[in-house]
Biopython code that builds the backbone (N, CA, C, O; Angstrom):
import numpy as np
from Bio.PDB.StructureBuilder import StructureBuilder

atoms = [
    (1, "MET", "N", (-7.431, -0.141, -33.882)),
    (1, "MET", "CA", (-8.394, -0.627, -32.920)),
    (1, "MET", "C", (-9.075, 0.581, -32.298)),
    (1, "MET", "O", (-8.424, 1.560, -31.933)),
    (2, "TYR", "N", (-10.374, 0.500, -32.185)),
    (2, "TYR", "CA", (-11.157, 1.584, -31.594)),
    (2, "TYR", "C", (-11.040, 1.575, -30.078)),
    (2, "TYR", "O", (-10.854, 0.531, -29.453)),
    (3, "ASP", "N", (-11.153, 2.759, -29.510)),
    (3, "ASP", "CA", (-11.254, 2.846, -28.059)),
    (3, "ASP", "C", (-12.727, 2.719, -27.719)),
    (3, "ASP", "O", (-13.506, 3.632, -27.994)),
    (4, "PHE", "N", (-13.117, 1.610, -27.131)),
    (4, "PHE", "CA", (-14.531, 1.322, -26.904)),
    (4, "PHE", "C", (-15.200, 2.335, -25.984)),
    (4, "PHE", "O", (-16.425, 2.457, -25.996)),
    (5, "ARG", "N", (-14.427, 3.061, -25.190)),
    (5, "ARG", "CA", (-15.015, 4.046, -24.283)),
    (5, "ARG", "C", (-15.491, 5.294, -25.014)),
    (5, "ARG", "O", (-16.367, 6.009, -24.528)),
    (6, "GLU", "N", (-14.908, 5.558, -26.193)),
    (6, "GLU", "CA", (-15.278, 6.743, -26.952)),
    (6, "GLU", "C", (-16.411, 6.485, -27.936)),
    (6, "GLU", "O", (-16.999, 7.432, -28.457)),
    (7, "LEU", "N", (-16.722, 5.232, -28.196)),
    (7, "LEU", "CA", (-17.779, 4.896, -29.153)),
    (7, "LEU", "C", (-19.145, 4.991, -28.503)),
    (7, "LEU", "O", (-19.276, 4.792, -27.295)),
    (8, "PRO", "N", (-20.182, 5.299, -29.307)),
    (8, "PRO", "CA", (-21.549, 5.211, -28.779)),
    (8, "PRO", "C", (-21.848, 3.777, -28.365)),
    (8, "PRO", "O", (-21.302, 2.833, -28.936)),
    (9, "LEU", "N", (-22.703, 3.619, -27.384)),
    (9, "LEU", "CA", (-22.982, 2.299, -26.828)),
    (9, "LEU", "C", (-23.482, 1.324, -27.882)),
    (9, "LEU", "O", (-23.045, 0.174, -27.908)),
    (10, "LEU", "N", (-24.378, 1.756, -28.742)),
    (10, "LEU", "CA", (-24.933, 0.874, -29.765)),
    (10, "LEU", "C", (-23.856, 0.414, -30.744)),
    (10, "LEU", "O", (-23.833, -0.754, -31.135)),
    (11, "THR", "N", (-22.974, 1.312, -31.139)),
    (11, "THR", "CA", (-21.884, 0.944, -32.054)),
    (11, "THR", "C", (-20.931, -0.041, -31.391)),
    (11, "THR", "O", (-20.513, -1.016, -32.015)),
    (12, "ALA", "N", (-20.592, 0.203, -30.148)),
    (12, "ALA", "CA", (-19.699, -0.704, -29.434)),
    (12, "ALA", "C", (-20.328, -2.079, -29.277)),
    (12, "ALA", "O", (-19.638, -3.093, -29.388)),
    (13, "ALA", "N", (-21.635, -2.124, -29.018)),
    (13, "ALA", "CA", (-22.320, -3.409, -28.880)),
    (13, "ALA", "C", (-22.337, -4.164, -30.196)),
    (13, "ALA", "O", (-22.145, -5.380, -30.216)),
    (14, "ARG", "N", (-22.569, -3.448, -31.309)),
    (14, "ARG", "CA", (-22.569, -4.106, -32.630)),
    (14, "ARG", "C", (-21.193, -4.668, -32.967)),
    (14, "ARG", "O", (-21.080, -5.771, -33.502)),
    (15, "LEU", "N", (-20.162, -3.914, -32.657)),
    (15, "LEU", "CA", (-18.808, -4.381, -32.950)),
    (15, "LEU", "C", (-18.416, -5.574, -32.075)),
    (15, "LEU", "O", (-17.762, -6.507, -32.539)),
    (16, "ALA", "N", (-18.817, -5.531, -30.828)),
    (16, "ALA", "CA", (-18.429, -6.587, -29.892)),
    (16, "ALA", "C", (-19.244, -7.853, -30.067)),
    (16, "ALA", "O", (-18.831, -8.919, -29.610)),
    (17, "CYS", "N", (-20.383, -7.759, -30.712)),
    (17, "CYS", "CA", (-21.292, -8.896, -30.834)),
    (17, "CYS", "C", (-20.652, -10.086, -31.542)),
    (17, "CYS", "O", (-20.850, -11.230, -31.133)),
    (18, "GLY", "N", (-19.900, -9.830, -32.581)),
    (18, "GLY", "CA", (-19.336, -10.928, -33.358)),
    (18, "GLY", "C", (-17.961, -11.373, -32.917)),
    (18, "GLY", "O", (-17.389, -12.271, -33.534)),
    (19, "LEU", "N", (-17.418, -10.790, -31.890)),
    (19, "LEU", "CA", (-16.060, -11.136, -31.471)),
    (19, "LEU", "C", (-16.045, -12.373, -30.583)),
    (19, "LEU", "O", (-16.951, -12.598, -29.780)),
    (20, "SER", "N", (-15.009, -13.155, -30.747)),
    (20, "SER", "CA", (-14.854, -14.312, -29.858)),
    (20, "SER", "C", (-14.351, -13.835, -28.502)),
    (20, "SER", "O", (-13.831, -12.726, -28.376)),
    (21, "ALA", "N", (-14.509, -14.670, -27.507)),
    (21, "ALA", "CA", (-14.101, -14.295, -26.146)),
    (21, "ALA", "C", (-12.593, -14.155, -26.024)),
    (21, "ALA", "O", (-12.097, -13.569, -25.062)),
    (22, "ASP", "N", (-11.855, -14.694, -27.000)),
    (22, "ASP", "CA", (-10.403, -14.662, -26.946)),
    (22, "ASP", "C", (-9.815, -13.560, -27.828)),
    (22, "ASP", "O", (-8.606, -13.540, -28.059)),
    (23, "SER", "N", (-10.647, -12.649, -28.322)),
    (23, "SER", "CA", (-10.159, -11.602, -29.216)),
    (23, "SER", "C", (-9.361, -10.555, -28.437)),
    (23, "SER", "O", (-9.473, -10.448, -27.216)),
    (24, "ARG", "N", (-8.560, -9.792, -29.167)),
    (24, "ARG", "CA", (-7.746, -8.756, -28.533)),
    (24, "ARG", "C", (-8.606, -7.710, -27.842)),
    (24, "ARG", "O", (-8.252, -7.208, -26.775)),
    (25, "ALA", "N", (-9.751, -7.383, -28.464)),
    (25, "ALA", "CA", (-10.626, -6.358, -27.882)),
    (25, "ALA", "C", (-11.187, -6.808, -26.542)),
    (25, "ALA", "O", (-11.173, -6.048, -25.574)),
    (26, "TRP", "N", (-11.682, -8.045, -26.482)),
    (26, "TRP", "CA", (-12.231, -8.534, -25.217)),
    (26, "TRP", "C", (-11.152, -8.648, -24.155)),
    (26, "TRP", "O", (-11.392, -8.356, -22.983)),
    (27, "ARG", "N", (-9.962, -9.073, -24.565)),
    (27, "ARG", "CA", (-8.867, -9.161, -23.596)),
    (27, "ARG", "C", (-8.491, -7.782, -23.081)),
    (27, "ARG", "O", (-8.155, -7.628, -21.907)),
    (28, "LYS", "N", (-8.544, -6.779, -23.947)),
    (28, "LYS", "CA", (-8.235, -5.422, -23.507)),
    (28, "LYS", "C", (-9.300, -4.918, -22.541)),
    (28, "LYS", "O", (-8.978, -4.261, -21.552)),
    (29, "ILE", "N", (-10.560, -5.220, -22.819)),
    (29, "ILE", "CA", (-11.642, -4.811, -21.925)),
    (29, "ILE", "C", (-11.480, -5.456, -20.557)),
    (29, "ILE", "O", (-11.675, -4.804, -19.532)),
    (30, "ARG", "N", (-11.121, -6.745, -20.538)),
    (30, "ARG", "CA", (-10.938, -7.453, -19.272)),
    (30, "ARG", "C", (-9.607, -7.145, -18.608)),
    (30, "ARG", "O", (-9.393, -7.507, -17.451)),
    (31, "GLY", "N", (-8.706, -6.478, -19.328)),
    (31, "GLY", "CA", (-7.407, -6.137, -18.757)),
    (31, "GLY", "C", (-6.425, -7.295, -18.787)),
    (31, "GLY", "O", (-5.457, -7.296, -18.026)),
    (32, "GLU", "N", (-6.648, -8.266, -19.634)),
    (32, "GLU", "CA", (-5.766, -9.424, -19.726)),
    (32, "GLU", "C", (-4.698, -9.185, -20.780)),
    (32, "GLU", "O", (-4.957, -8.580, -21.820)),
    (33, "GLU", "N", (-3.505, -9.666, -20.501)),
    (33, "GLU", "CA", (-2.424, -9.544, -21.460)),
    (33, "GLU", "C", (-2.170, -10.863, -22.188)),
    (33, "GLU", "O", (-1.779, -10.872, -23.355)),
    (34, "LEU", "N", (-2.390, -11.954, -21.503)),
    (34, "LEU", "CA", (-2.122, -13.271, -22.081)),
    (34, "LEU", "C", (-3.419, -14.050, -22.256)),
    (34, "LEU", "O", (-4.363, -13.892, -21.481)),
    (35, "ARG", "N", (-3.452, -14.881, -23.273)),
    (35, "ARG", "CA", (-4.587, -15.779, -23.459)),
    (35, "ARG", "C", (-4.532, -16.880, -22.404)),
    (35, "ARG", "O", (-3.508, -17.088, -21.753)),
    (36, "PHE", "N", (-5.660, -17.582, -22.250)),
    (36, "PHE", "CA", (-5.731, -18.646, -21.247)),
    (36, "PHE", "C", (-4.683, -19.720, -21.505)),
    (36, "PHE", "O", (-3.988, -20.148, -20.584)),
    (37, "GLY", "N", (-4.570, -20.149, -22.742)),
    (37, "GLY", "CA", (-3.583, -21.183, -23.089)),
    (37, "GLY", "C", (-2.162, -20.730, -22.826)),
    (37, "GLY", "O", (-1.322, -21.508, -22.372)),
    (38, "GLU", "N", (-1.898, -19.463, -23.115)),
    (38, "GLU", "CA", (-0.567, -18.921, -22.858)),
    (38, "GLU", "C", (-0.281, -18.874, -21.357)),
    (38, "GLU", "O", (0.827, -19.177, -20.913)),
    (39, "ARG", "N", (-1.299, -18.489, -20.586)),
    (39, "ARG", "CA", (-1.128, -18.459, -19.129)),
    (39, "ARG", "C", (-0.804, -19.850, -18.593)),
    (39, "ARG", "O", (0.107, -20.017, -17.783)),
    (40, "MET", "N", (-1.560, -20.845, -19.055)),
    (40, "MET", "CA", (-1.346, -22.203, -18.562)),
    (40, "MET", "C", (0.028, -22.723, -18.960)),
    (40, "MET", "O", (0.681, -23.411, -18.175)),
    (41, "THR", "N", (0.474, -22.403, -20.170)),
    (41, "THR", "CA", (1.792, -22.839, -20.624)),
    (41, "THR", "C", (2.893, -22.225, -19.768)),
    (41, "THR", "O", (3.837, -22.909, -19.370)),
    (42, "VAL", "N", (2.765, -20.927, -19.487)),
    (42, "VAL", "CA", (3.779, -20.250, -18.675)),
    (42, "VAL", "C", (3.771, -20.796, -17.242)),
    (42, "VAL", "O", (4.832, -20.996, -16.652)),
    (43, "LEU", "N", (2.589, -21.036, -16.686)),
    (43, "LEU", "CA", (2.516, -21.590, -15.325)),
    (43, "LEU", "C", (3.102, -22.999, -15.263)),
    (43, "LEU", "O", (3.778, -23.345, -14.294)),
    (44, "MET", "N", (2.847, -23.821, -16.299)),
    (44, "MET", "CA", (3.445, -25.163, -16.333)),
    (44, "MET", "C", (4.963, -25.069, -16.424)),
    (44, "MET", "O", (5.676, -25.837, -15.779)),
    (45, "PHE", "N", (5.455, -24.130, -17.223)),
    (45, "PHE", "CA", (6.896, -23.933, -17.329)),
    (45, "PHE", "C", (7.490, -23.576, -15.970)),
    (45, "PHE", "O", (8.533, -24.105, -15.585)),
    (46, "ASP", "N", (6.819, -22.676, -15.242)),
    (46, "ASP", "CA", (7.311, -22.281, -13.916)),
    (46, "ASP", "C", (7.334, -23.460, -12.951)),
    (46, "ASP", "O", (8.296, -23.624, -12.201)),
    (47, "VAL", "N", (6.295, -24.276, -12.962)),
    (47, "VAL", "CA", (6.239, -25.435, -12.068)),
    (47, "VAL", "C", (7.334, -26.436, -12.424)),
    (47, "VAL", "O", (8.005, -26.964, -11.537)),
    (48, "LEU", "N", (7.516, -26.697, -13.709)),
    (48, "LEU", "CA", (8.566, -27.629, -14.123)),
    (48, "LEU", "C", (9.960, -27.093, -13.780)),
    (48, "LEU", "O", (10.852, -27.862, -13.424)),
    (49, "THR", "N", (10.140, -25.799, -13.885)),
    (49, "THR", "CA", (11.419, -25.198, -13.508)),
    (49, "THR", "C", (11.672, -25.374, -12.012)),
    (49, "THR", "O", (12.794, -25.665, -11.598)),
    (50, "GLN", "N", (10.628, -25.198, -11.204)),
    (50, "GLN", "CA", (10.776, -25.394, -9.764)),
    (50, "GLN", "C", (11.067, -26.850, -9.430)),
    (50, "GLN", "O", (11.901, -27.134, -8.571)),
    (51, "ILE", "N", (10.387, -27.778, -10.103)),
    (51, "ILE", "CA", (10.641, -29.205, -9.864)),
    (51, "ILE", "C", (12.079, -29.541, -10.225)),
    (51, "ILE", "O", (12.763, -30.248, -9.485)),
    (52, "ARG", "N", (12.537, -29.031, -11.363)),
    (52, "ARG", "CA", (13.919, -29.281, -11.771)),
    (52, "ARG", "C", (14.898, -28.696, -10.755)),
    (52, "ARG", "O", (15.929, -29.302, -10.466)),
    (53, "PHE", "N", (14.580, -27.530, -10.217)),
    (53, "PHE", "CA", (15.442, -26.912, -9.211)),
    (53, "PHE", "C", (15.527, -27.783, -7.961)),
    (53, "PHE", "O", (16.609, -28.006, -7.420)),
    (54, "TYR", "N", (14.360, -28.277, -7.505)),
    (54, "TYR", "CA", (14.342, -29.078, -6.279)),
    (54, "TYR", "C", (15.015, -30.432, -6.447)),
    (54, "TYR", "O", (15.573, -30.962, -5.486)),
    (55, "THR", "N", (14.977, -30.998, -7.638)),
    (55, "THR", "CA", (15.577, -32.311, -7.844)),
    (55, "THR", "C", (17.036, -32.229, -8.257)),
    (55, "THR", "O", (17.739, -33.240, -8.253)),
    (56, "ALA", "N", (17.494, -31.051, -8.610)),
    (56, "ALA", "CA", (18.890, -30.906, -9.037)),
    (56, "ALA", "C", (19.804, -30.854, -7.822)),
    (56, "ALA", "O", (19.351, -30.629, -6.699)),
    (57, "ARG", "N", (21.067, -31.059, -8.053)),
    (57, "ARG", "CA", (22.035, -31.000, -6.951)),
    (57, "ARG", "C", (22.166, -29.588, -6.416)),
    (57, "ARG", "O", (22.500, -29.401, -5.246)),
    (58, "GLY", "N", (21.907, -28.580, -7.258)),
    (58, "GLY", "CA", (22.087, -27.198, -6.855)),
    (58, "GLY", "C", (21.153, -26.762, -5.740)),
    (58, "GLY", "O", (21.465, -25.823, -5.009)),
    (59, "ALA", "N", (20.022, -27.420, -5.598)),
    (59, "ALA", "CA", (19.058, -27.019, -4.573)),
    (59, "ALA", "C", (19.620, -27.231, -3.176)),
    (59, "ALA", "O", (19.320, -26.469, -2.258)),
    (60, "GLY", "N", (20.427, -28.254, -3.019)),
    (60, "GLY", "CA", (21.013, -28.527, -1.718)),
    (60, "GLY", "C", (22.140, -27.580, -1.360)),
    (60, "GLY", "O", (22.545, -27.497, -0.200)),
    (61, "TYR", "N", (22.643, -26.873, -2.343)),
    (61, "TYR", "CA", (23.774, -25.982, -2.119)),
    (61, "TYR", "C", (23.382, -24.508, -2.139)),
    (61, "TYR", "O", (24.212, -23.643, -2.419)),
    (62, "LYS", "N", (22.127, -24.228, -1.843)),
    (62, "LYS", "CA", (21.606, -22.861, -1.755)),
    (62, "LYS", "C", (21.816, -22.090, -3.045)),
    (62, "LYS", "O", (22.209, -20.924, -3.025)),
    (63, "ALA", "N", (21.557, -22.732, -4.146)),
    (63, "ALA", "CA", (21.633, -22.051, -5.435)),
    (63, "ALA", "C", (20.481, -21.071, -5.539)),
    (63, "ALA", "O", (19.504, -21.171, -4.797)),
    (64, "ALA", "N", (20.590, -20.143, -6.440)),
    (64, "ALA", "CA", (19.544, -19.131, -6.604)),
    (64, "ALA", "C", (18.259, -19.784, -7.113)),
    (64, "ALA", "O", (18.265, -20.505, -8.112)),
    (65, "PHE", "N", (17.161, -19.519, -6.410)),
    (65, "PHE", "CA", (15.859, -20.053, -6.803)),
    (65, "PHE", "C", (15.443, -19.392, -8.119)),
    (65, "PHE", "O", (15.576, -18.177, -8.262)),
    (66, "PRO", "N", (14.946, -20.164, -9.073)),
    (66, "PRO", "CA", (14.603, -19.581, -10.371)),
    (66, "PRO", "C", (13.437, -18.592, -10.264)),
    (66, "PRO", "O", (12.480, -18.824, -9.526)),
    (67, "LYS", "N", (13.531, -17.497, -11.005)),
    (67, "LYS", "CA", (12.461, -16.506, -11.024)),
    (67, "LYS", "C", (11.289, -17.037, -11.837)),
    (67, "LYS", "O", (11.473, -17.746, -12.827)),
    (68, "ALA", "N", (10.092, -16.688, -11.409)),
    (68, "ALA", "CA", (8.892, -17.131, -12.118)),
    (68, "ALA", "C", (8.700, -16.279, -13.360)),
    (68, "ALA", "O", (8.691, -15.050, -13.286)),
    (69, "LEU", "N", (8.547, -16.928, -14.487)),
    (69, "LEU", "CA", (8.324, -16.242, -15.748)),
    (69, "LEU", "C", (6.952, -15.571, -15.764)),
    (69, "LEU", "O", (6.781, -14.513, -16.371)),
    (70, "TYR", "N", (5.973, -16.190, -15.095)),
    (70, "TYR", "CA", (4.605, -15.653, -15.070)),
    (70, "TYR", "C", (4.566, -14.264, -14.440)),
    (70, "TYR", "O", (3.882, -13.376, -14.948)),
    (71, "THR", "N", (5.284, -14.068, -13.350)),
    (71, "THR", "CA", (5.268, -12.755, -12.699)),
    (71, "THR", "C", (5.981, -11.711, -13.538)),
    (71, "THR", "O", (5.628, -10.533, -13.484)),
    (72, "GLU", "N", (6.976, -12.118, -14.312)),
    (72, "GLU", "CA", (7.660, -11.179, -15.186)),
    (72, "GLU", "C", (6.781, -10.768, -16.363)),
    (72, "GLU", "O", (6.818, -9.613, -16.788)),
    (73, "LEU", "N", (5.992, -11.698, -16.893)),
    (73, "LEU", "CA", (5.144, -11.384, -18.040)),
    (73, "LEU", "C", (3.904, -10.591, -17.664)),
    (73, "LEU", "O", (3.489, -9.698, -18.403)),
    (74, "THR", "N", (3.313, -10.907, -16.531)),
    (74, "THR", "CA", (2.056, -10.260, -16.163)),
    (74, "THR", "C", (2.234, -9.126, -15.173)),
    (74, "THR", "O", (1.324, -8.315, -14.999)),
    (75, "GLY", "N", (3.372, -9.053, -14.527)),
    (75, "GLY", "CA", (3.577, -8.015, -13.528)),
    (75, "GLY", "C", (2.885, -8.327, -12.217)),
    (75, "GLY", "O", (2.842, -7.482, -11.323)),
    (76, "ALA", "N", (2.339, -9.539, -12.091)),
    (76, "ALA", "CA", (1.658, -9.934, -10.858)),
    (76, "ALA", "C", (2.696, -10.161, -9.773)),
    (76, "ALA", "O", (3.734, -10.783, -9.996)),
    (77, "LYS", "N", (2.395, -9.648, -8.614)),
    (77, "LYS", "CA", (3.296, -9.822, -7.484)),
    (77, "LYS", "C", (2.560, -10.565, -6.388)),
    (77, "LYS", "O", (1.420, -10.243, -6.056)),
    (78, "SER", "N", (3.219, -11.554, -5.838)),
    (78, "SER", "CA", (2.592, -12.294, -4.747)),
    (78, "SER", "C", (2.818, -11.536, -3.449)),
    (78, "SER", "O", (3.941, -11.172, -3.100)),
    (79, "GLU", "N", (1.742, -11.317, -2.762)),
    (79, "GLU", "CA", (1.832, -10.604, -1.495)),
    (79, "GLU", "C", (1.807, -11.619, -0.361)),
    (79, "GLU", "O", (0.902, -12.448, -0.265)),
    (80, "LYS", "N", (2.799, -11.539, 0.478)),
    (80, "LYS", "CA", (2.843, -12.448, 1.617)),
    (80, "LYS", "C", (2.169, -11.768, 2.792)),
    (80, "LYS", "O", (2.569, -10.686, 3.222)),
    (81, "ASN", "N", (1.167, -12.408, 3.288)),
    (81, "ASN", "CA", (0.414, -11.882, 4.417)),
    (81, "ASN", "C", (0.841, -12.611, 5.685)),
    (81, "ASN", "O", (0.040, -13.303, 6.314)),
    (82, "THR", "N", (2.067, -12.454, 6.041)),
    (82, "THR", "CA", (2.554, -13.135, 7.228)),
    (82, "THR", "C", (3.051, -12.117, 8.231)),
    (82, "THR", "O", (3.710, -11.140, 7.876)),
    (83, "ASP", "N", (2.732, -12.354, 9.460)),
    (83, "ASP", "CA", (3.214, -11.533, 10.560)),
    (83, "ASP", "C", (4.027, -12.427, 11.479)),
    (83, "ASP", "O", (3.664, -13.575, 11.736)),
    (84, "GLY", "N", (5.110, -11.894, 11.961)),
    (84, "GLY", "CA", (5.948, -12.667, 12.863)),
    (84, "GLY", "C", (5.814, -12.157, 14.290)),
    (84, "GLY", "O", (5.244, -11.095, 14.539)),
    (85, "PHE", "N", (6.335, -12.910, 15.190)),
    (85, "PHE", "CA", (6.323, -12.544, 16.602)),
    (85, "PHE", "C", (7.755, -12.389, 17.067)),
    (85, "PHE", "O", (8.647, -13.135, 16.661)),
    (86, "ASP", "N", (7.956, -11.412, 17.919)),
    (86, "ASP", "CA", (9.303, -11.156, 18.428)),
    (86, "ASP", "C", (9.710, -12.134, 19.521)),
    (86, "ASP", "O", (10.894, -12.407, 19.717)),
    (87, "SER", "N", (8.715, -12.659, 20.230)),
    (87, "SER", "CA", (9.045, -13.587, 21.315)),
    (87, "SER", "C", (7.906, -14.591, 21.480)),
    (87, "SER", "O", (6.830, -14.447, 20.900)),
    (88, "ALA", "N", (8.178, -15.594, 22.277)),
    (88, "ALA", "CA", (7.153, -16.607, 22.554)),
    (88, "ALA", "C", (6.010, -16.001, 23.362)),
    (88, "ALA", "O", (4.863, -16.428, 23.227)),
    (89, "ASP", "N", (6.310, -15.013, 24.201)),
    (89, "ASP", "CA", (5.266, -14.351, 24.993)),
    (89, "ASP", "C", (4.287, -13.594, 24.095)),
    (89, "ASP", "O", (3.078, -13.615, 24.329)),
    (90, "ASP", "N", (4.811, -12.932, 23.072)),
    (90, "ASP", "CA", (3.934, -12.240, 22.117)),
    (90, "ASP", "C", (3.012, -13.230, 21.419)),
    (90, "ASP", "O", (1.827, -12.964, 21.215)),
    (91, "PHE", "N", (3.578, -14.377, 21.057)),
    (91, "PHE", "CA", (2.782, -15.413, 20.402)),
    (91, "PHE", "C", (1.667, -15.899, 21.317)),
    (91, "PHE", "O", (0.518, -16.020, 20.894)),
    (92, "GLU", "N", (2.004, -16.173, 22.560)),
    (92, "GLU", "CA", (1.013, -16.679, 23.517)),
    (92, "GLU", "C", (-0.086, -15.653, 23.783)),
    (92, "GLU", "O", (-1.256, -16.017, 23.906)),
    (93, "ARG", "N", (0.285, -14.360, 23.873)),
    (93, "ARG", "CA", (-0.721, -13.306, 24.078)),
    (93, "ARG", "C", (-1.701, -13.256, 22.901)),
    (93, "ARG", "O", (-2.913, -13.161, 23.093)),
    (94, "GLU", "N", (-1.168, -13.321, 21.704)),
    (94, "GLU", "CA", (-2.037, -13.288, 20.507)),
    (94, "GLU", "C", (-2.886, -14.542, 20.427)),
    (94, "GLU", "O", (-4.053, -14.477, 20.040)),
    (95, "ARG", "N", (-2.319, -15.678, 20.786)),
    (95, "ARG", "CA", (-3.064, -16.939, 20.782)),
    (95, "ARG", "C", (-4.220, -16.870, 21.769)),
    (95, "ARG", "O", (-5.339, -17.273, 21.450)),
    (96, "GLN", "N", (-3.954, -16.365, 22.959)),
    (96, "GLN", "CA", (-5.013, -16.234, 23.967)),
    (96, "GLN", "C", (-6.086, -15.265, 23.530)),
    (96, "GLN", "O", (-7.270, -15.486, 23.782)),
    (97, "ARG", "N", (-5.675, -14.177, 22.868)),
    (97, "ARG", "CA", (-6.666, -13.216, 22.368)),
    (97, "ARG", "C", (-7.579, -13.850, 21.326)),
    (97, "ARG", "O", (-8.789, -13.628, 21.336)),
    (98, "ILE", "N", (-6.998, -14.636, 20.431)),
    (98, "ILE", "CA", (-7.801, -15.296, 19.394)),
    (98, "ILE", "C", (-8.708, -16.367, 19.995)),
    (98, "ILE", "O", (-9.868, -16.499, 19.604)),
    (99, "MET", "N", (-8.171, -17.131, 20.951)),
    (99, "MET", "CA", (-8.950, -18.200, 21.566)),
    (99, "MET", "C", (-10.116, -17.653, 22.393)),
    (99, "MET", "O", (-11.166, -18.291, 22.476)),
    (100, "SER", "N", (-9.940, -16.475, 23.004)),
    (100, "SER", "CA", (-11.012, -15.910, 23.839)),
    (100, "SER", "C", (-12.082, -15.214, 23.010)),
    (100, "SER", "O", (-13.163, -14.922, 23.522)),
    (101, "SER", "N", (-11.805, -14.947, 21.758)),
    (101, "SER", "CA", (-12.799, -14.257, 20.901)),
    (101, "SER", "C", (-13.937, -15.145, 20.494)),
    (101, "SER", "O", (-14.838, -14.705, 19.780)),
]
sb = StructureBuilder()
sb.init_structure("model")
sb.init_model(0)
sb.init_chain("A")
sb.init_seg("    ")
for serial, (resi, resn, name, xyz) in enumerate(atoms, 1):
    if name == "N":
        sb.init_residue(resn, " ", resi, " ")
    sb.init_atom(name, np.array(xyz, "f"), 0.0, 1.0, " ", f" {name:<3s}", serial, name[0])
structure = sb.get_structure()
C-alpha cells in the first residue's frame, strides 16, 4: 500500500478515484480501524451484554460490570465531565452564580 502523503497529488487523486468509500486506503486516510458494519455489530454486542448483565441475578449482587468490547477495539475512552461538590453550601453558591448569569 502506498503512503498517500508521499505521492504526487495527481497520482494520489487517480488512485483514489476508483476506490470505494469502504476501502482500506480511505479508512486509513480517515483514521478508522473498523468498518461501519463492524462498528455497529460491536456496539450491538456491547448493548446486549449490558442488558444481559442487568437482567441476570449477578447484577443485584454487585458482580463485575462487563467491559465494553468497542473501547478495547478502538481505544476510545469515554471522558466523564462531571464535577462534584464537597458540601451543600458549595452547590448553592454555584447554583446562585449560574442563576445570576
